[in-house]
TORKOL-4160 file (C-alpha; in steps of 0.2 Angstrom, whole numbers, padded with zeros to 4 digits, m for minus):
291
<pt num="1" X="m0153" Y="0494" Z="0204"/>
<pt num="2" X="m0157" Y="0509" Z="0215"/>
<pt num="3" X="m0148" Y="0522" Z="0226"/>
<pt num="4" X="m0152" Y="0512" Z="0242"/>
<pt num="5" X="m0144" Y="0496" Z="0235"/>
<pt num="6" X="m0128" Y="0506" Z="0230"/>
<pt num="7" X="m0127" Y="0514" Z="0247"/>
<pt num="8" X="m0128" Y="0497" Z="0255"/>
<pt num="9" X="m0115" Y="0490" Z="0243"/>
<pt num="10" X="m0103" Y="0504" Z="0246"/>
<pt num="11" X="m0103" Y="0502" Z="0265"/>
<pt num="12" X="m0101" Y="0483" Z="0263"/>
<pt num="13" X="m0087" Y="0485" Z="0251"/>
<pt num="14" X="m0078" Y="0498" Z="0262"/>
<pt num="15" X="m0080" Y="0489" Z="0278"/>
<pt num="16" X="m0078" Y="0471" Z="0272"/>
<pt num="17" X="m0091" Y="0463" Z="0284"/>
<pt num="18" X="m0110" Y="0462" Z="0283"/>
<pt num="19" X="m0113" Y="0463" Z="0302"/>
<pt num="20" X="m0102" Y="0479" Z="0304"/>
<pt num="21" X="m0110" Y="0486" Z="0288"/>
<pt num="22" X="m0127" Y="0484" Z="0296"/>
<pt num="23" X="m0122" Y="0493" Z="0312"/>
<pt num="24" X="m0115" Y="0507" Z="0301"/>
<pt num="25" X="m0132" Y="0508" Z="0291"/>
<pt num="26" X="m0142" Y="0507" Z="0307"/>
<pt num="27" X="m0151" Y="0491" Z="0301"/>
<pt num="28" X="m0149" Y="0472" Z="0304"/>
<pt num="29" X="m0137" Y="0460" Z="0296"/>
<pt num="30" X="m0151" Y="0450" Z="0287"/>
<pt num="31" X="m0157" Y="0466" Z="0278"/>
<pt num="32" X="m0140" Y="0470" Z="0272"/>
<pt num="33" X="m0137" Y="0452" Z="0266"/>
<pt num="34" X="m0154" Y="0452" Z="0257"/>
<pt num="35" X="m0151" Y="0469" Z="0248"/>
<pt num="36" X="m0134" Y="0462" Z="0242"/>
<pt num="37" X="m0142" Y="0446" Z="0236"/>
<pt num="38" X="m0156" Y="0455" Z="0226"/>
<pt num="39" X="m0143" Y="0466" Z="0219"/>
<pt num="40" X="m0132" Y="0452" Z="0213"/>
<pt num="41" X="m0148" Y="0443" Z="0206"/>
<pt num="42" X="m0153" Y="0458" Z="0197"/>
<pt num="43" X="m0136" Y="0461" Z="0189"/>
<pt num="44" X="m0133" Y="0442" Z="0187"/>
<pt num="45" X="m0116" Y="0444" Z="0194"/>
<pt num="46" X="m0107" Y="0439" Z="0210"/>
<pt num="47" X="m0101" Y="0455" Z="0218"/>
<pt num="48" X="m0092" Y="0448" Z="0234"/>
<pt num="49" X="m0082" Y="0432" Z="0239"/>
<pt num="50" X="m0088" Y="0426" Z="0256"/>
<pt num="51" X="m0074" Y="0421" Z="0268"/>
<pt num="52" X="m0080" Y="0416" Z="0285"/>
<pt num="53" X="m0085" Y="0432" Z="0293"/>
<pt num="54" X="m0077" Y="0444" Z="0280"/>
<pt num="55" X="m0081" Y="0448" Z="0262"/>
<pt num="56" X="m0070" Y="0452" Z="0247"/>
<pt num="57" X="m0074" Y="0461" Z="0231"/>
<pt num="58" X="m0074" Y="0451" Z="0215"/>
<pt num="59" X="m0068" Y="0458" Z="0199"/>
<pt num="60" X="m0085" Y="0463" Z="0194"/>
<pt num="61" X="m0088" Y="0470" Z="0212"/>
<pt num="62" X="m0072" Y="0481" Z="0209"/>
<pt num="63" X="m0080" Y="0488" Z="0193"/>
<pt num="64" X="m0096" Y="0492" Z="0202"/>
<pt num="65" X="m0087" Y="0500" Z="0217"/>
<pt num="66" X="m0079" Y="0513" Z="0205"/>
<pt num="67" X="m0095" Y="0517" Z="0197"/>
<pt num="68" X="m0105" Y="0518" Z="0213"/>
<pt num="69" X="m0092" Y="0530" Z="0221"/>
<pt num="70" X="m0095" Y="0541" Z="0206"/>
<pt num="71" X="m0114" Y="0540" Z="0206"/>
<pt num="72" X="m0114" Y="0544" Z="0225"/>
<pt num="73" X="m0102" Y="0558" Z="0224"/>
<pt num="74" X="m0113" Y="0566" Z="0210"/>
<pt num="75" X="m0128" Y="0564" Z="0221"/>
<pt num="76" X="m0119" Y="0572" Z="0236"/>
<pt num="77" X="m0113" Y="0586" Z="0225"/>
<pt num="78" X="m0131" Y="0589" Z="0219"/>
<pt num="79" X="m0137" Y="0590" Z="0237"/>
<pt num="80" X="m0123" Y="0602" Z="0242"/>
<pt num="81" X="m0127" Y="0613" Z="0226"/>
<pt num="82" X="m0145" Y="0615" Z="0232"/>
<pt num="83" X="m0139" Y="0619" Z="0249"/>
<pt num="84" X="m0127" Y="0632" Z="0243"/>
<pt num="85" X="m0140" Y="0641" Z="0233"/>
<pt num="86" X="m0147" Y="0646" Z="0250"/>
<pt num="87" X="m0130" Y="0654" Z="0254"/>
<pt num="88" X="m0114" Y="0650" Z="0263"/>
<pt num="89" X="m0124" Y="0645" Z="0279"/>
<pt num="90" X="m0121" Y="0627" Z="0275"/>
<pt num="91" X="m0109" Y="0617" Z="0265"/>
<pt num="92" X="m0094" Y="0605" Z="0266"/>
<pt num="93" X="m0076" Y="0604" Z="0262"/>
<pt num="94" X="m0068" Y="0587" Z="0261"/>
<pt num="95" X="m0049" Y="0590" Z="0261"/>
<pt num="96" X="m0034" Y="0578" Z="0259"/>
<pt num="97" X="m0017" Y="0584" Z="0265"/>
<pt num="98" X="0000" Y="0576" Z="0267"/>
<pt num="99" X="0007" Y="0572" Z="0284"/>
<pt num="100" X="0019" Y="0586" Z="0285"/>
<pt num="101" X="0007" Y="0600" Z="0279"/>
<pt num="102" X="m0007" Y="0593" Z="0290"/>
<pt num="103" X="0004" Y="0595" Z="0306"/>
<pt num="104" X="0013" Y="0611" Z="0302"/>
<pt num="105" X="0005" Y="0621" Z="0289"/>
<pt num="106" X="m0014" Y="0619" Z="0289"/>
<pt num="107" X="m0020" Y="0619" Z="0307"/>
<pt num="108" X="m0019" Y="0638" Z="0309"/>
<pt num="109" X="m0027" Y="0641" Z="0291"/>
<pt num="110" X="m0041" Y="0629" Z="0295"/>
<pt num="111" X="m0044" Y="0637" Z="0312"/>
<pt num="112" X="m0045" Y="0655" Z="0304"/>
<pt num="113" X="m0056" Y="0649" Z="0290"/>
<pt num="114" X="m0068" Y="0641" Z="0302"/>
<pt num="115" X="m0069" Y="0657" Z="0312"/>
<pt num="116" X="m0075" Y="0666" Z="0296"/>
<pt num="117" X="m0087" Y="0652" Z="0290"/>
<pt num="118" X="m0092" Y="0643" Z="0306"/>
<pt num="119" X="m0107" Y="0634" Z="0299"/>
<pt num="120" X="m0097" Y="0625" Z="0285"/>
<pt num="121" X="m0093" Y="0607" Z="0289"/>
<pt num="122" X="m0074" Y="0603" Z="0287"/>
<pt num="123" X="m0067" Y="0586" Z="0285"/>
<pt num="124" X="m0048" Y="0584" Z="0284"/>
<pt num="125" X="m0039" Y="0567" Z="0281"/>
<pt num="126" X="m0020" Y="0563" Z="0279"/>
<pt num="127" X="m0014" Y="0553" Z="0264"/>
<pt num="128" X="0002" Y="0550" Z="0254"/>
<pt num="129" X="0004" Y="0559" Z="0238"/>
<pt num="130" X="0001" Y="0543" Z="0227"/>
<pt num="131" X="m0015" Y="0539" Z="0236"/>
<pt num="132" X="m0020" Y="0557" Z="0237"/>
<pt num="133" X="m0020" Y="0558" Z="0218"/>
<pt num="134" X="m0031" Y="0543" Z="0216"/>
<pt num="135" X="m0044" Y="0548" Z="0229"/>
<pt num="136" X="m0046" Y="0565" Z="0221"/>
<pt num="137" X="m0048" Y="0557" Z="0204"/>
<pt num="138" X="m0061" Y="0545" Z="0211"/>
<pt num="139" X="m0071" Y="0559" Z="0220"/>
<pt num="140" X="m0068" Y="0552" Z="0237"/>
<pt num="141" X="m0061" Y="0569" Z="0243"/>
<pt num="142" X="m0065" Y="0586" Z="0235"/>
<pt num="143" X="m0048" Y="0593" Z="0235"/>
<pt num="144" X="m0030" Y="0588" Z="0241"/>
<pt num="145" X="m0012" Y="0594" Z="0241"/>
<pt num="146" X="m0001" Y="0587" Z="0228"/>
<pt num="147" X="0016" Y="0592" Z="0220"/>
<pt num="148" X="0012" Y="0605" Z="0207"/>
<pt num="149" X="0026" Y="0599" Z="0195"/>
<pt num="150" X="0018" Y="0582" Z="0195"/>
<pt num="151" X="0000" Y="0586" Z="0192"/>
<pt num="152" X="m0008" Y="0571" Z="0183"/>
<pt num="153" X="m0018" Y="0575" Z="0167"/>
<pt num="154" X="m0034" Y="0570" Z="0176"/>
<pt num="155" X="m0033" Y="0584" Z="0189"/>
<pt num="156" X="m0033" Y="0603" Z="0189"/>
<pt num="157" X="m0026" Y="0613" Z="0203"/>
<pt num="158" X="m0017" Y="0629" Z="0209"/>
<pt num="159" X="0000" Y="0632" Z="0216"/>
<pt num="160" X="m0002" Y="0639" Z="0234"/>
<pt num="161" X="0015" Y="0638" Z="0243"/>
<pt num="162" X="0033" Y="0632" Z="0240"/>
<pt num="163" X="0044" Y="0624" Z="0254"/>
<pt num="164" X="0062" Y="0618" Z="0255"/>
<pt num="165" X="0066" Y="0600" Z="0258"/>
<pt num="166" X="0081" Y="0598" Z="0270"/>
<pt num="167" X="0091" Y="0584" Z="0278"/>
<pt num="168" X="0091" Y="0582" Z="0297"/>
<pt num="169" X="0102" Y="0574" Z="0309"/>
<pt num="170" X="0104" Y="0574" Z="0328"/>
<pt num="171" X="0116" Y="0587" Z="0334"/>
<pt num="172" X="0128" Y="0573" Z="0340"/>
<pt num="173" X="0127" Y="0563" Z="0324"/>
<pt num="174" X="0143" Y="0564" Z="0313"/>
<pt num="175" X="0132" Y="0569" Z="0298"/>
<pt num="176" X="0128" Y="0585" Z="0308"/>
<pt num="177" X="0146" Y="0591" Z="0304"/>
<pt num="178" X="0141" Y="0594" Z="0286"/>
<pt num="179" X="0135" Y="0612" Z="0280"/>
<pt num="180" X="0127" Y="0605" Z="0265"/>
<pt num="181" X="0124" Y="0587" Z="0257"/>
<pt num="182" X="0119" Y="0579" Z="0241"/>
<pt num="183" X="0106" Y="0566" Z="0239"/>
<pt num="184" X="0120" Y="0554" Z="0233"/>
<pt num="185" X="0128" Y="0556" Z="0250"/>
<pt num="186" X="0112" Y="0557" Z="0260"/>
<pt num="187" X="0105" Y="0540" Z="0253"/>
<pt num="188" X="0121" Y="0531" Z="0259"/>
<pt num="189" X="0117" Y="0535" Z="0277"/>
<pt num="190" X="0105" Y="0525" Z="0288"/>
<pt num="191" X="0089" Y="0533" Z="0285"/>
<pt num="192" X="0073" Y="0535" Z="0296"/>
<pt num="193" X="0061" Y="0536" Z="0282"/>
<pt num="194" X="0043" Y="0540" Z="0277"/>
<pt num="195" X="0033" Y="0526" Z="0269"/>
<pt num="196" X="0030" Y="0523" Z="0251"/>
<pt num="197" X="0020" Y="0536" Z="0242"/>
<pt num="198" X="0028" Y="0551" Z="0250"/>
<pt num="199" X="0039" Y="0563" Z="0241"/>
<pt num="200" X="0054" Y="0560" Z="0253"/>
<pt num="201" X="0053" Y="0541" Z="0250"/>
<pt num="202" X="0051" Y="0543" Z="0231"/>
<pt num="203" X="0066" Y="0555" Z="0230"/>
<pt num="204" X="0076" Y="0542" Z="0240"/>
<pt num="205" X="0071" Y="0528" Z="0229"/>
<pt num="206" X="0074" Y="0537" Z="0213"/>
<pt num="207" X="0092" Y="0543" Z="0219"/>
<pt num="208" X="0096" Y="0525" Z="0224"/>
<pt num="209" X="0091" Y="0518" Z="0207"/>
<pt num="210" X="0102" Y="0531" Z="0199"/>
<pt num="211" X="0116" Y="0527" Z="0210"/>
<pt num="212" X="0113" Y="0508" Z="0208"/>
<pt num="213" X="0112" Y="0505" Z="0226"/>
<pt num="214" X="0098" Y="0498" Z="0238"/>
<pt num="215" X="0089" Y="0511" Z="0249"/>
<pt num="216" X="0097" Y="0510" Z="0267"/>
<pt num="217" X="0080" Y="0513" Z="0276"/>
<pt num="218" X="0081" Y="0506" Z="0293"/>
<pt num="219" X="0064" Y="0511" Z="0299"/>
<pt num="220" X="0049" Y="0518" Z="0291"/>
<pt num="221" X="0034" Y="0527" Z="0297"/>
<pt num="222" X="0023" Y="0542" Z="0293"/>
<pt num="223" X="0022" Y="0548" Z="0312"/>
<pt num="224" X="0033" Y="0564" Z="0312"/>
<pt num="225" X="0035" Y="0564" Z="0331"/>
<pt num="226" X="0042" Y="0546" Z="0330"/>
<pt num="227" X="0054" Y="0550" Z="0316"/>
<pt num="228" X="0060" Y="0565" Z="0326"/>
<pt num="229" X="0063" Y="0554" Z="0342"/>
<pt num="230" X="0073" Y="0541" Z="0332"/>
<pt num="231" X="0083" Y="0554" Z="0324"/>
<pt num="232" X="0086" Y="0563" Z="0341"/>
<pt num="233" X="0093" Y="0547" Z="0348"/>
<pt num="234" X="0105" Y="0545" Z="0333"/>
<pt num="235" X="0098" Y="0530" Z="0325"/>
<pt num="236" X="0098" Y="0538" Z="0308"/>
<pt num="237" X="0095" Y="0553" Z="0298"/>
<pt num="238" X="0080" Y="0559" Z="0289"/>
<pt num="239" X="0073" Y="0573" Z="0278"/>
<pt num="240" X="0059" Y="0585" Z="0282"/>
<pt num="241" X="0051" Y="0601" Z="0275"/>
<pt num="242" X="0061" Y="0615" Z="0282"/>
<pt num="243" X="0046" Y="0623" Z="0292"/>
<pt num="244" X="0043" Y="0606" Z="0301"/>
<pt num="245" X="0061" Y="0607" Z="0309"/>
<pt num="246" X="0065" Y="0625" Z="0310"/>
<pt num="247" X="0069" Y="0630" Z="0328"/>
<pt num="248" X="0071" Y="0612" Z="0334"/>
<pt num="249" X="0086" Y="0613" Z="0346"/>
<pt num="250" X="0089" Y="0594" Z="0345"/>
<pt num="251" X="0091" Y="0594" Z="0326"/>
<pt num="252" X="0104" Y="0600" Z="0314"/>
<pt num="253" X="0097" Y="0606" Z="0297"/>
<pt num="254" X="0108" Y="0601" Z="0282"/>
<pt num="255" X="0102" Y="0609" Z="0266"/>
<pt num="256" X="0103" Y="0599" Z="0250"/>
<pt num="257" X="0115" Y="0605" Z="0236"/>
<pt num="258" X="0108" Y="0609" Z="0224"/>
<pt num="259" X="0093" Y="0615" Z="0235"/>
<pt num="260" X="0077" Y="0605" Z="0234"/>
<pt num="261" X="0061" Y="0614" Z="0233"/>
<pt num="262" X="0043" Y="0608" Z="0233"/>
<pt num="263" X="0029" Y="0618" Z="0225"/>
<pt num="264" X="0012" Y="0612" Z="0232"/>
<pt num="265" X="m0004" Y="0613" Z="0223"/>
<pt num="266" X="m0022" Y="0612" Z="0229"/>
<pt num="267" X="m0029" Y="0600" Z="0216"/>
<pt num="268" X="m0047" Y="0594" Z="0211"/>
<pt num="269" X="m0054" Y="0582" Z="0198"/>
<pt num="270" X="m0053" Y="0589" Z="0181"/>
<pt num="271" X="m0069" Y="0594" Z="0174"/>
<pt num="272" X="m0077" Y="0597" Z="0191"/>
<pt num="273" X="m0083" Y="0614" Z="0195"/>
<pt num="274" X="m0079" Y="0619" Z="0213"/>
<pt num="275" X="m0093" Y="0621" Z="0226"/>
<pt num="276" X="m0095" Y="0638" Z="0234"/>
<pt num="277" X="m0087" Y="0631" Z="0250"/>
<pt num="278" X="m0072" Y="0623" Z="0241"/>
<pt num="279" X="m0069" Y="0639" Z="0231"/>
<pt num="280" X="m0071" Y="0649" Z="0247"/>
<pt num="281" X="m0057" Y="0639" Z="0255"/>
<pt num="282" X="m0045" Y="0641" Z="0240"/>
<pt num="283" X="m0048" Y="0659" Z="0240"/>
<pt num="284" X="m0045" Y="0660" Z="0259"/>
<pt num="285" X="m0029" Y="0650" Z="0257"/>
<pt num="286" X="m0022" Y="0661" Z="0243"/>
<pt num="287" X="m0026" Y="0676" Z="0253"/>
<pt num="288" X="m0017" Y="0669" Z="0268"/>
<pt num="289" X="m0001" Y="0665" Z="0258"/>
<pt num="290" X="m0001" Y="0682" Z="0250"/>
<pt num="291" X="m0005" Y="0692" Z="0266"/>
């Protein structure tokens, strides 16, 4: 088993199709099929279940995928370390952010960071909190934003900002008459909610379990403009981080009582030393917050 075989295996596993994987690898489909066949023969295991034009990982394939990601991540890290020994002229930051922070917190920070380090490559992807923790632990992203108070034992991280979570309703909605609300009251309304894996969704579900009621989520999405539009038109209420809705004339902000605050951390896999590029971004982020 060699690195080329692992690279081909990873692409096929992630795309789920030999022909599309061949295009991604800039080769032909028979070459990809032959590489996988030889890898399976060498391991004496079936890695994929062939289904018409698609493929699906076997249990053995899932195990290899986890190890292959670790190996390729270590190889990538070794290359970046060598690059960074020549200084911060090259390097890469792969960052995961939540939807709210990605739209309303990080754009200005990333722009100013790129102005200071224009030759660094920056990759930003949006994930829910649950998926974020998994991707960081698997090494698929270098760092990601998670809830500081829910830091899992396989991650390290540093707190960088705290934000309030507030309920929101259209200014014409009856709920907008409230000055404050509790989560117990909130979950009994028709809710335009975020999808599973987000803090807002997990908080709603936890409250409903405590109250022994079913969540009244009539629409779910991670698209913030769509949530706002549905709330504007009175279809339901929702919750946002306060900076996302501050100054919006079509929404009434109703704080929770007691107040709900989220401490956000930038997290990375425990035991991994940060690259120069990643450390530079964290230092920049902390300086930005304390400026």
